[in-house]
VOVO-866474 format. One record per residue (C-alpha): x, y, z. Coordinates in steps of 0.5 Angstrom, whole numbers, plus 500, padded with zeros to 3 digits. Layout:
% residues N
XYZ
...
//
This chain:
% residues 218
436229791
434223786
436216784
442218782
446220787
442216792
446210789
453214789
450214797
449207798
455205793
459210799
456207805
458200803
465203804
463206810
460200812
466195812
469200818
463198822
460192826
454190822
446190827
446184829
440181825
444183819
450180822
446172823
444173815
451174813
452167819
447164814
442163820
436160819
430164818
427163825
432165829
433172824
425173826
427171833
432176834
428181830
423180835
428181840
432188838
426192838
426198842
433194845
441196844
444192839
448189844
444187848
440184843
446180840
447177848
441175848
439172842
446168843
443165851
437164848
438161841
444156845
437153849
433152842
434154836
428151833
419153834
419146837
425147842
423153844
416151846
420146850
422151855
417155860
416163859
420164865
425161862
426165856
424171861
431170863
436168857
433175854
434179860
434185860
431187853
426192853
419189855
422183856
417178859
412181854
416178848
417171852
409171851
410173844
416168843
411162846
405165841
408166835
412159835
406155837
403160830
409156826
408149827
400149827
399154821
406153817
409147818
415148823
417153818
418161818
414163812
417168807
411172804
410179807
402178808
403171811
409174817
404180818
398175821
404173826
402175834
407181835
409181828
409188825
412191817
419193820
420186823
416182817
421186811
427185815
425177815
423177807
429181805
435178810
432171812
429169805
434175800
426177798
425183796
423187803
425193805
425195812
424202814
425204822
427210826
434211822
432210815
426214816
429220819
435220815
431218807
428225810
434229812
437227806
431229802
430223798
422223801
418227804
414223810
412223816
412217818
415210817
410207814
410213810
417212808
416205806
411206802
415212798
422208798
418202793
416208788
422211789
428207790
430201785
428195787
435191788
437196794
432194798
434189802
441192803
438199804
436198812
443195814
447201811
442207814
442203821
450204821
450210818
445212823
449210830
455213828
454219823
447220821
445221829
439223830
441230835
447233832
449229826
456228825
456232818
464235818
466228818
460225813
462221807
455223804
455230806
455233800
449229798
445230803
440237803
440237811
433238812
431238819
438239821
439246826
446242830
450239828
458237829
//
């Protein structure tokens, strides 16, 4: 797949997205929520279903929506608010640690650069890129399992890990599409291009897909 074809795929997926619910972090960005809320929701979303993340985020932000307010909560209060997200007790501790770091090192503000975000405990490249792109409308390119799987399945890149996929996409995908790429492919991956037995017969971009690794589809 070349860039011209990928641009057409992106156009078609934008149309498809109008029929779907946005991933929770993308929804927060559309609502122009603060970068802090986008950061915390992204941390909650790791290994957690989107509907669980959405409900947990709203419960937590009803109690605290700034680093200072969050630190006024006991770790157990945060745990109770975010349950049942995956690893909720560990995430409660991470949230408090991140809030302390934001206050002490960044004047209570979420840093805008990938490099600075990566210095925060619990913030990996996926989270940092999502905050840069959705929190600050910057040049972040978030690669999760959906982006990694679909980019390879279509034949746009040939990589073995999400980290490799991110750097391959940075080399190939035009930068103007970076911030939107994750939102599009996550929605597409959840509804159509599923990990097992994808819905190829009803896929809007099937004509552009090499179907690499697909042995069974519907």
